[in-house]
Phi, psi and omega in degrees: 000317179298318181299321181295319180296319180297318180298318180297315180298315179297322179297317179297315179299317180298315179299318180298317180296320179296314180296318180298317180296318179299315182296320178299317179298320179294319177299319179297319181295325185259013185292343179273000179289158180242156178286141178297157180300129179259125182258126179288141177280167177299324180294317179297322180292318185290329178295325177292320183292328183294345177295340179268001183275074185251138177255335186297129178090356181252142179235174178299330179282335181222070185279162173271112183251121180241109178282139181047065190303331182249014177054038186214343184222081193298339182260031175231165178207164172244133172246120186239134177193174178234153175236160183291320179242171178286126178225162180244092183290143172249130178250144176230122178261114187289130177248189180285334180205185184298321183282353177244013176256136184237143179219151178204140178253126181268163182287164181292139176189168173265326176261127189241124175241093187264118177280121180252112183239155176086029175286153172276150177280149176053048182209152171272097185281143177260123179237123180258133176243127182228142172196169178245128180229124181054041177079359182252132179281132179244132178222127183224129175262130180239137180254132181235116181268129181251164179276169176293158173292153175302150182298332181264016172292134181267126180252152182293148176270336177203146177222128175238125186223123171268087192295340178293336182251012184246164175245180179267023171293159181254160177253112184265123182244144170244128185281151173251351177228249179275166176110186184233157167292114191214159178237136184239145178270184185294344177268356181087008179276142176287124181239359178190140171200161177257131176282332171266105194290149176241151177250172173064211187288140169231121184213171178258138174285171179299334179277000176096347178281155175284151170232120184209170185291155168291171177267003186256132176282147169253333176200148176290155359268344188209021179273117187265160184294336182165216187227149171251134161268122192219147173268176186293338178286349181097007178280131176279122178274314179216139171250127177252119177257141181233139179303320180264006178070188183226141173212153170065297195205160173212168177216130177273118180280169184298327180277003179094344178294157181247129167269124190231134171288114185228198180218157170245087189294343183253018178289153186297333182276348180066032183266164179227163172058038178223029189217127179242138176238151172251122185251132175280116184296333183283327185247338185080005181273148175279120185252352180199149178223151178227109182258114185291342176293339177274353186247323184239161172273120184299336185271356185273156169058032186300132170261179181301330185268002181298142172214162185298326182266340177235063189282331183254313180059066179290128182235009174204153180225128179217129177255134178245114184294323184301321182252001182049054185222162180243130178253131183231156181241113179261095183303320188274003170239007183050042188225131167259123184242156177231129181236149178288128183297321185281310185271343182065023179262155182289133176261310181199166178227133171254127179150176177287127184278001177303138178073015175257144181298158181302322184295340182261351185300330182291345181272352181271156182264156175260131182291136173222170175088216190294159184278354181275006184301138173219146171285163177266157183222131179051039191290166176222165166056048178287134180215164175251124181279167177302334177281353182091007178282157175259118184252127189220148164268113179270102180297324174086017181300124172067325180060026177192154173265354180261118189306321182295341182256007181302141173264133182291160179300323182292338181250011184259180177200157174247163182199156164272132183225144181235130180245140171259124183242149174240106186283349175276313179274348183056050176244157182221138180227137178274121185246350179200145169206149171214134176128328181300321181291345180275344178068208188290343178293343181250019186268119176243115181285352180206175183047208177094173195200156165228149177224143178258114181261339182168178181299126182060025180227107189225161167245131175243116187244104175268089193267354187235043179286129185229130173241135173240120185054038175083000182245145177305141183232152174268357184269133176299166183303140174091358182268347183221156174278169179053047183258137174243133183247147178218141171237125185232116183243129184237134172252128183245138173228117183053045177067015177247135178286117179253348178202139174212134180224132181241145179231152176272047180203181174252135178240138183290299184223166175222142174227135176265117186217157176284156181282314179254143173274162181302318182249039183300122175217153179282130183257115179252014177290156177293137180290157178253147171238115185237158180084189184204151173276353178082177178274133175287136182297126178265128179294315176194156175239128183238155175258117183227134178291325178206160181250113177278115185220153179267157173285157179298132182234193182299319180297315179300311184294335182291344183269003177051052185279139175212150174233144169211157185250119169267174186301332187230014181191160173262132182250124178249137178222139178192165180243124185219151175280154181304135178095350179294135179269110184236134178221139171262131181242122177254121187248128176202135176050046176070008178244144181238123171264127181252130180239120178288137177249111182283123176264079189200157173266351179254161003265008187252043174238093194292329186249015176215166180255169185276061179243123181279146173287169178301319180295319179292324177295326182277313186261341182104166180257131176275120182242147173237126181230160189231140173241112186285151184289330185305129181090355180242143181208133177098199187262128180237130171283142185254125173240157180227131177255124177239111183051043175089347179268121184267130180246142171272113183286347183062029177229158175223160178236142181244114178262109178259135180267125179277000000 
């Protein structure tokens, strides 16, 4: 028995030595490999830049002036200096008139970090700094020269402003096609923009910081890794990463948590835009989820844009404290729905009940009131006003669920519409609309927004107007040649237009916001990174003594393959024809993780189908895929399998766990 145990132990040692020797040989074989290109994150870059934010040795007469301090917000600057005693400087950024001039008073201190926002591009801006020290008034004018706007910056084609009824707040736009996330004043001048572009909603949190999407995709065509909390200077305060990413909209709840339109990319149905998460701002953890597949029938209420994987297409999130409920907008069911936050059960549906199952008919409202009532179609930006009304941007697509009754784009219109609902009697009344009178010139078949600024004070944003060959189109931007785009934003006060701005592009949303917050101060604290992108699904893990692989050849090089490392994931890019079998293999310690690379536009392309263009069929489709760091640690050799032939990329990736 003893002899048998000794033999087993010796066998184990022998196997270990063989494996160790094999691994050493493999290391020897791969010692000429190089590390993939490592890309610095915005947070890593900004931490380096803050080393230059020095006040020592600088005075009001000779300040330290840093233009675009975070290399992300070109029309901002930092003015740094010190004073002998504590003073509270007031800065004034001179504009063309009173409504384009901005001022802010900072708190008392000896060391001064003054955020200068709202500069004009390509101009020597005048900034006045004033304070009182030891009973003496100090006033200093500083000139800051800025660079030109980017060539692809989109400028308004027309601006109409009733300045007697306006403030010096800015209009913040997020583009859906070309352009930048930018803010314009009442004269239509660009006074702020981000060089690292953000998509979807941009709004201010209760603490005054901006909340907007990251610049990184998690999946095509527009699902982002998460959200940045950022100040106007472009500094990231916190980055929130989400396993299902972020799209379209979020809502800040009273407790600070965020309700976010996200996705469950690994659900069995392969669906998108039907999943809401609640994120704890303090921890970055998901504390609640709302899966619309558990609430609605996916086959009901189909609009023209309905598809099996994008059946609901949620494009807005709104929480109402009075009723403890969440209101969502399902574009592809022409339905605005309301669900109970606690029970997650359906409360009501606004929309045409045609094509909905019998079991859901009780959730629809009965029309009452004026005869001009209309249902909404393919709507966006549903919200609950302080009066309890439901405010919606009614895109107006087709205006029917019955194909034979569809209204053409040339005869259609979009509008902002407000409904008064009675959830006890289940009645609905239309109490406001704007846009119908504008006809097809105000027709947006997709995106767009409404905002409530106060009683009888609204913004109606028709952001997705599309013309093809001069005629109104139902197709979103980029789907057709000979396309002309228009974005038309109207501000109404007591049913009178007090501001209108048009752009030769499409913009997703608009928010009217102040440039400076009441307690605006420069934040030099270290940024936080919260949440996670999750573990990337592994097709299989194998135990291999060695990896038999070919050197890169003509076939390999024809696919324009590249790898690079971001802080939390490996990024793979290549061009392949439809049907090509592609796998990324990560090798470490005799184990291989295999990741399938889908050469497809589906299932995460919400507004298009998986049909390749003629050029893509001929030259191939360029795909970008991601392997997240979570669950991986250390150095991995990278291999690539193309139609069963394994290549040694001669590169490795190093996943370090923080």
